[in-house]
C-alpha positions as CSV (number, residue, x, y, z in Angstrom):
1,M,14.7,-20.9,-46.1
2,E,17.4,-22.2,-44.3
3,I,18.2,-23.0,-41.1
4,N,20.9,-20.2,-40.2
5,E,18.4,-18.1,-41.5
6,L,15.9,-19.0,-38.5
7,R,18.7,-18.8,-35.8
8,I,18.9,-15.5,-37.4
9,F,15.6,-14.4,-37.3
10,L,15.0,-16.0,-33.9
11,T,18.3,-14.2,-32.3
12,V,16.8,-10.8,-33.8
13,A,13.3,-11.4,-32.5
14,S,15.1,-11.9,-29.0
15,E,17.3,-9.3,-29.2
16,G,14.8,-7.0,-30.3
17,S,17.6,-5.6,-32.4
18,I,20.1,-5.9,-35.0
19,T,23.0,-4.7,-33.5
20,K,22.6,-6.8,-30.6
21,A,21.7,-9.7,-32.5
22,A,25.0,-9.2,-34.3
23,R,26.9,-8.9,-31.2
24,K,26.0,-12.4,-29.9
25,L,25.8,-14.2,-32.9
26,G,29.4,-12.9,-33.5
27,Y,28.6,-11.6,-37.0
28,V,29.2,-8.4,-38.7
29,Q,25.4,-6.0,-38.5
30,S,25.3,-6.3,-42.6
31,N,25.4,-9.7,-42.3
32,V,22.1,-10.4,-40.7
33,T,20.5,-7.6,-41.9
34,A,20.9,-9.4,-45.3
35,R,20.0,-12.7,-43.8
36,V,16.5,-10.8,-42.3
37,Q,15.8,-9.2,-45.9
38,Q,16.4,-12.5,-47.8
39,L,14.2,-14.8,-45.2
40,E,11.9,-11.7,-45.9
41,T,11.8,-11.9,-49.5
42,E,11.7,-15.4,-49.9
43,L,8.7,-15.7,-47.6
44,N,7.2,-12.5,-49.4
45,T,6.0,-10.6,-46.1
46,Q,7.0,-8.1,-43.7
47,L,8.5,-10.0,-40.5
48,F,9.4,-6.8,-38.6
49,Y,8.4,-2.6,-37.6
50,R,11.6,-1.3,-38.2
51,Q,11.0,1.7,-35.7
52,R,13.0,2.2,-32.5
53,G,14.7,-1.6,-32.9
54,M,13.2,-4.3,-34.7
55,L,9.4,-5.0,-33.2
56,L,7.9,-8.3,-35.2
57,T,5.2,-8.4,-37.2
58,P,1.8,-10.3,-37.4
59,A,3.7,-12.4,-39.5
60,G,7.0,-12.5,-37.2
61,E,4.8,-13.6,-34.6
62,K,3.1,-16.3,-36.7
63,L,6.5,-17.6,-37.7
64,L,8.3,-17.0,-34.2
65,S,5.9,-20.0,-33.1
66,Y,7.2,-22.6,-36.3
67,A,11.0,-21.7,-36.1
68,E,11.5,-22.4,-32.3
69,Q,9.5,-25.4,-32.6
70,I,12.1,-26.1,-35.8
71,I,15.0,-25.2,-34.3
72,H,14.2,-27.1,-30.9
73,L,13.5,-30.3,-33.2
74,L,17.1,-30.3,-34.6
75,E,18.6,-30.0,-31.1
76,E,16.2,-33.0,-29.6
77,A,17.5,-35.0,-33.0
78,H,20.9,-34.3,-32.5
79,K,21.1,-34.8,-28.4
80,A,19.0,-37.5,-29.0
81,L,21.5,-39.0,-31.2
82,N,24.6,-38.0,-28.9
83,D,23.1,-38.7,-25.6
84,S,25.2,-41.4,-23.4
85,E,24.7,-42.9,-20.0
86,E,27.1,-40.5,-19.1
87,P,25.6,-37.4,-18.7
88,V,27.7,-34.7,-21.3
89,G,26.3,-31.5,-23.7
90,R,24.5,-28.4,-22.9
91,L,21.9,-28.3,-19.6
92,M,20.2,-24.2,-19.8
93,L,18.5,-23.8,-16.3
94,G,16.3,-20.9,-14.5
95,A,15.3,-20.4,-11.1
96,T,13.8,-18.1,-9.0
97,Y,16.3,-15.8,-6.9
98,T,14.3,-17.6,-3.6
99,A,15.3,-21.4,-4.8
100,S,18.7,-20.1,-6.8
101,S,20.1,-19.2,-3.0
102,M,18.4,-21.2,-0.6
103,Y,18.0,-24.7,-3.0
104,L,20.7,-24.4,-5.7
105,P,24.2,-24.4,-4.8
106,S,25.2,-27.3,-2.9
107,I,23.4,-28.9,-5.4
108,L,25.4,-27.7,-8.5
109,A,28.3,-27.6,-6.9
110,D,27.9,-32.0,-6.5
111,F,26.4,-31.8,-9.8
112,F,29.5,-30.1,-11.4
113,K,31.9,-32.3,-9.7
114,L,30.5,-36.3,-10.5
115,Y,29.5,-35.1,-14.5
116,P,32.2,-32.2,-15.2
117,K,31.3,-33.1,-19.2
118,V,27.9,-30.9,-18.8
119,E,28.3,-27.4,-19.7
120,L,25.7,-25.8,-17.1
121,S,24.7,-22.7,-17.3
122,L,21.9,-20.8,-15.2
123,M,19.6,-17.7,-15.2
124,T,17.8,-16.0,-12.5
125,D,14.1,-14.9,-13.2
126,Y,10.3,-14.4,-11.9
127,S,8.5,-17.5,-11.9
128,A,6.4,-16.2,-15.2
129,Q,9.4,-15.5,-17.3
130,L,10.9,-18.5,-16.0
131,V,7.7,-20.7,-17.4
132,E,7.6,-18.6,-20.9
133,K,11.3,-20.0,-21.7
134,I,10.5,-23.1,-20.7
135,R,7.4,-22.1,-23.6
136,H,9.7,-21.2,-25.9
137,F,12.2,-24.1,-25.5
138,Q,14.8,-20.9,-24.3
139,L,15.4,-23.5,-21.0
140,H,15.9,-27.1,-20.5
141,G,13.9,-27.0,-17.2
142,A,13.2,-24.1,-14.6
143,L,12.6,-24.3,-10.5
144,V,9.3,-21.8,-10.2
145,K,7.3,-20.7,-6.9
146,S,3.7,-21.0,-9.3
147,E,2.1,-24.2,-9.8
148,L,1.1,-24.4,-13.5
149,N,-2.3,-25.7,-15.7
150,D,-0.2,-25.7,-19.0
151,E,-1.0,-28.7,-21.2
152,S,2.6,-27.9,-22.8
153,I,4.8,-28.5,-19.7
154,V,5.2,-31.3,-17.7
155,Q,6.2,-30.3,-13.6
156,E,7.2,-31.9,-10.8
157,L,7.1,-31.0,-7.1
158,I,10.5,-30.8,-5.7
159,F,10.5,-28.7,-2.5
160,E,7.6,-28.6,0.0
161,E,8.2,-26.6,3.3
162,Q,6.8,-24.5,6.3
163,L,7.1,-20.6,6.4
164,V,7.3,-18.9,9.5
165,L,7.5,-15.1,10.4
166,I,10.9,-14.4,11.3
167,S,12.0,-10.9,13.0
168,T,14.6,-9.8,15.9
169,P,14.4,-12.3,19.0
170,E,13.6,-9.4,21.1
171,M,9.5,-9.4,19.8
172,K,7.7,-11.7,22.3
173,N,4.8,-11.9,19.8
174,I,2.9,-12.1,16.4
175,E,1.2,-8.6,17.4
176,E,4.6,-7.2,17.9
177,V,5.9,-8.6,14.4
178,C,3.1,-7.1,12.2
179,N,3.5,-3.3,13.5
180,Q,7.0,-3.7,11.6
181,P,7.7,-3.2,7.8
182,F,7.6,-6.2,5.7
183,L,11.1,-7.1,3.9
184,M,9.2,-9.1,0.9
185,N,9.8,-9.6,-2.6
186,T,8.4,-7.1,-5.4
187,K,4.3,-7.9,-5.8
188,G,3.6,-10.9,-7.7
189,C,5.7,-13.0,-5.0
190,P,3.8,-15.9,-4.2
191,Q,4.9,-15.5,-0.6
192,R,4.0,-11.9,-0.3
193,D,0.2,-13.0,-1.9
194,Q,0.4,-15.3,1.0
195,L,1.2,-12.8,3.6
196,E,-1.2,-10.7,2.5
197,S,-3.6,-13.0,2.4
198,W,-3.3,-14.6,6.1
199,L,-2.9,-10.7,7.0
200,K,-6.4,-9.6,6.2
201,T,-8.0,-12.3,8.1
202,I,-6.4,-11.2,11.6
203,G,-7.7,-7.6,10.8
204,I,-4.5,-5.9,8.7
205,H,-5.2,-4.2,5.6
206,T,-2.5,-1.7,5.2
207,I,1.6,-3.1,5.3
208,R,4.4,-1.4,4.6
209,Y,7.2,-2.7,2.5
210,L,11.2,-2.6,2.2
211,E,11.0,-4.6,-1.3
212,F,14.5,-7.1,-1.5
213,N,14.5,-9.7,-4.4
214,H,17.4,-11.7,-2.8
215,P,16.5,-13.9,0.2
216,D,19.7,-13.4,2.0
217,A,19.6,-9.9,1.9
218,I,15.8,-10.5,3.1
219,I,17.4,-12.5,6.1
220,Q,19.8,-10.2,7.0
221,G,17.1,-6.9,6.8
222,V,15.5,-8.9,9.6
223,I,18.7,-9.5,11.8
224,A,19.7,-5.8,11.3
225,G,16.1,-4.9,12.7
226,L,14.9,-3.5,9.3
227,G,11.7,-5.1,10.3
228,A,9.5,-8.8,9.5
229,S,9.7,-11.0,6.7
230,L,7.7,-14.5,6.1
231,M,10.5,-16.9,5.2
232,P,10.9,-21.2,4.9
233,K,12.0,-22.3,8.0
234,S,14.7,-24.6,6.7
235,S,16.5,-21.4,5.8
236,I,16.1,-19.6,9.2
237,L,16.6,-22.2,11.3
238,P,20.3,-22.6,11.8
239,L,20.3,-18.5,12.7
240,E,17.3,-19.3,14.9
241,K,19.3,-21.6,16.9
242,K,22.1,-19.5,17.6
243,G,19.5,-16.9,18.8
244,F,19.9,-14.2,15.4
245,V,16.0,-14.5,14.6
246,R,12.7,-15.9,16.1
247,S,10.0,-17.4,14.6
248,F,6.6,-17.1,15.1
249,E,4.0,-19.9,12.9
250,I,1.3,-18.9,11.3
251,P,-1.8,-20.6,10.1
252,E,-1.1,-23.8,7.7
253,Q,-3.4,-22.9,5.1
254,Y,-0.8,-19.8,4.5
255,S,1.9,-21.3,5.9
256,T,3.2,-24.1,2.9
257,T,5.6,-22.5,-0.1
258,K,6.5,-25.2,-3.0
259,T,8.4,-25.1,-5.7
260,F,8.3,-27.0,-8.9
261,F,10.8,-28.2,-11.5
262,I,9.6,-27.5,-15.1
263,R,10.2,-28.6,-18.4
264,H,8.2,-28.1,-22.0
265,K,6.8,-32.0,-22.6
266,D,8.5,-31.8,-25.9
267,S,11.9,-31.9,-24.5
268,L,14.3,-34.9,-25.0
269,M,15.1,-36.1,-21.2
270,T,18.5,-36.3,-21.3
271,S,20.7,-38.2,-18.7
272,A,22.1,-35.1,-17.8
273,L,18.6,-33.5,-16.9
274,S,17.6,-36.7,-15.4
275,K,20.5,-36.7,-13.2
276,L,19.8,-33.1,-12.1
277,I,15.7,-34.1,-11.6
278,E,17.4,-37.2,-9.5
279,M,19.9,-35.1,-7.5
280,L,17.3,-32.5,-6.7
281,K,14.9,-35.0,-5.2
282,Q,17.5,-36.3,-3.2
283,N,18.2,-33.4,-1.8
284,S,14.6,-32.7,-0.9
285,E,14.5,-35.7,0.9
286,H,17.3,-35.0,2.8
287,K,16.2,-31.7,4.1
288,R,12.9,-33.4,5.4
289,E,14.8,-35.6,7.3
290,N,17.3,-32.8,8.8
291,L,14.3,-30.7,9.5
292,Y,11.3,-33.4,10.9
């Protein structure tokens, strides 16, 4: 069993297609097919169902876990032997849509300036999907909204903010605000869950939603008069000072939002990852000082 065969196996499993895997790896399809077949022959078992794509068999699922760990250990060994005090190498990050919009642009811009030798990449997704990528060593770290109870993942609280109801300045009270549609992320978003929990306590069980999966789109929708939303106070404070929106506080137990930085416990803390976490914490402290 060769390392390159395991890399090909992982790519086919991830892409669910020989064609897509070949394109991603830069190989011809026949080469990918042959290497998968060679691996199956060596292990004397079928790794994929070949119907409408490449789906893992139970044996393939077992190999997937081992292959991820083997490739991860090799990459960690390479990073450990080549790491230096100056951050270099690849740093693959993930973030929720809210975190990537509100927190990361200025931080990553500063990071690029300070550490130009780091090959930094960022993908946005929902917290659950990002957690899965961390579990499978597909990301070095991610900013997520959900607090986890998972021994394989290390998590650090990075941002803790107050959520406020926002509406157009013409709204006079919370009752008027709550009669509008709410501009929120799709179902499963922690802030949406908090909003629903609070609204139930004041007797509102039916909520009209307009779903937007980007905080900037939500804020602009509120400004345009489409409805109300529940957003971090820091994200709308400048707009409120200019008179574009109005905010209303809700009970404390429903108004706290937390953002965690997570990484796999077996991942190597490289100098690049360490510096990024340090910058995230410094930015959080700076935002808190400016807000209060």
